[in-house]
N, C-alpha and C positions, 0 to 999 in steps of 0.2 A: 594796350598796356604792356610794358616791357616785361619779359619773362625773367623771373629771378633765378639765379643759379647758386648752387652750394658746392664747395670744394670738398671732395672726399679725401680720406687719408692717403689714397694712392695717387693723389694729385689730379685726378680727373674731376670734371665738373658735371653735376646732374641738375636737371631742371626741377624746381620746386613744384611746378605744375604737374610734371610727369610723376613725381614722387607721390603727390596727393592722389593721383588717379590709380596708383598701384595698390593692390590690396595688401593689408598687413597680414601677418601670420594669424590664421584662425578667423580672419574677417570674412563675412558672408558676401558673396557676389550674386547679384540678381541674375536669373536666367533669361531675362527679357531680351528678345531678339528684335532688331530693327525691322519694321514691316517690309521694307524693300528687299531685305535679304532672304525672305521666305521663298522657298522653291515650290511652285505649283506643278502638279502632275498633269502633263498634257494628254489630251485624248487624241486618237488617231485622226478623227474628223471633227469639223466644226458643226454644231447643231443649232437650230433655231426653234424657239418656242412660239407658238401661235395661239391666239384666243379668238373664239367665235361666239357671239351672242346672237341667237336667231331673231331676226326682225324681218317680217314678210314685206315690209315697206322699203327695204334696202336691198341692194344687190349683194351677191356673194362677196365680191371684192370689198364692199363697204362693211360687211359684217365681220370679215376675217381680218385680224390685225396681228402683225408680227411684233411680239413683245420684246424679245432680245435674243442674242445668240451667245454661245460660250464654246470654249475649247479646252477647258481644264476641269478636272474632277472637283476641285475646290469651288469653282464658279458654279458648277452644277448643284452642289449641295447648298451653296448660298442662295441660289435661285429657288430651290425647293423650300427653303425656310421663309423666303420672302412672299411667295404667292399663296393664294388660297388653295387648300386641298380640293381635289375634284369633288369630294363629297359635300363641300360647302357651296358649290355652284348651283345656280338656279336651273331647273329643268329647261332644256333647250340650249344650254351652253356646252361648248367643246373646248378641250385643250388639244393641241397637236404638237408633236416634236418631230421635226424633219431635218434631214441633212441640209446644211446651209446652201441656199440657192435653189432648193426644191420647194415649190408651194404645195400645200396639202389639198390639191385639186386634181381631178381626173384629166383636166385640160393640160396640165404640165406634161411636157414631152417625155419626162422620165417616169411618169405614172400612167400614161395613156395605154400602154401595152401590158400593164401589170394587173394586179388584183390585190386582195387582202384576206388575211385570216381574221375571223370575227368570233368573239364570244361574249355572252351576256353575263352581267353580274346583277343578281336580284337585289333590289333596294332593301329588302328585308334583311339581307346578309350584311350589306354595307362594307364589303371587303374591297371596294373599288380603289381606295387609296393604296392599299398594300399591293393589289394586282397591278395598278398603273405604275407604281414605283418599280416593281420587278420588271415590267416591260421596258421602262426607260433604261434601267441598268443593263438589260440585255442589249439594247441598241447602242448605248455609248461605250460599252466595254467590248463590243464586237463579239458577243456570246455565240454567234452562229458560225464561228470558224471561218473556213474558206468561202462560205456563202454569205457572210455578213454584208458584203458589197451589194447584194441583191436587195437589201432592205432600204427603203426610201424613208420610212418614218412610221409613226403610230398616232392614233387618234383615240381619245376617250370622250364619249358622248354621254352627257347626263340627261336622263329622261325621267318622266314621272313614274313609270312602272318599273323600268329596269335600266341600268347603265350598260353601255356597250364599249368594248375596247377592240380596236382593229389595228393590225400590223400590215402595212402596205409594202409590196415588193414591186420591182421594176419590170419583170417579164413573167407573165403567167404561163408561158410555154416551158419554162425551166422547171420541169417536174421534180428532179432530184433536189435542187436548191430549195424549192418551195416546201417540199415535204420535210426536209431537215429543219427548216425554220419553224414549221408548224409543230413538229414533234418536240423541238427544243422548248418552244413556248409552253406546250402542254406540261412538259416535265418541270420547268422552272416555276410554273404557276400551281404545281401540285394538283392538277385537275384529275378527277376520277377517271380511270380507264374507259368507263362507259360514257363519259361526257365527251361526245364527238364534236370537234370544232370544224366548221367548213371554210374552205377557201373558194372565193368566187372571183372571176375576172371582171375587170371594170367594163370591158366590152360587152360581156353577157348581161351585166346589170343595165347598161345604157340601152341595149336593144330589146330588153324585156318590158312588156307593158306594165304600167304601174299597178301594183297589187298582185301581179302574177308571181308564182313561185319561181325562184331562180335556182337552177340546179348547181350544186357544188362541183367545182372542177376537181378539187382534191379534198380529202378528209384526214384528220389526225386524231 
């Protein structure tokens, strides 16, 4: 449709369409912003969420499923709202959040020489959702400072008696880095000073007989 024009007193012409779009004095303008113009805040690294439902008749690879990946803070919060909270999962199920490209498996080359910090959450307390969220925020916001690169990911395991949360690192021999990570976790989770959390290397776990006590390499 041809655009109508109107001649102003100064002799210039204006578009009637443009005039209609321009707000009159005192007219309210909606603050709605086009979705494509919204700016998302990028994270330093891309992260993948994994889900595992324990089934003894299936292999680990079949039980473990990569759900999705994200690299912005907004996409992280959208994912959190979409999935079931850990406290709603059936016993035997796990969530894992790992750097994109790293599988939550000791067989992965970036996990093989590492280990993990582990702490238990009593089901009677049911603080697992808050604790798990705090751990995730530590990961994606690089809360461990210069040692954040040592972190591979984290796992929450829902079990019948107690839930467990583990933070995996890439090299168990890096004492300073691992201790900083463990102490930061303890501080962020507001654990009691007497509540000691252990760090065990994956190599020690794999060569220890089933049921035998595994000595902690570090403690926080």
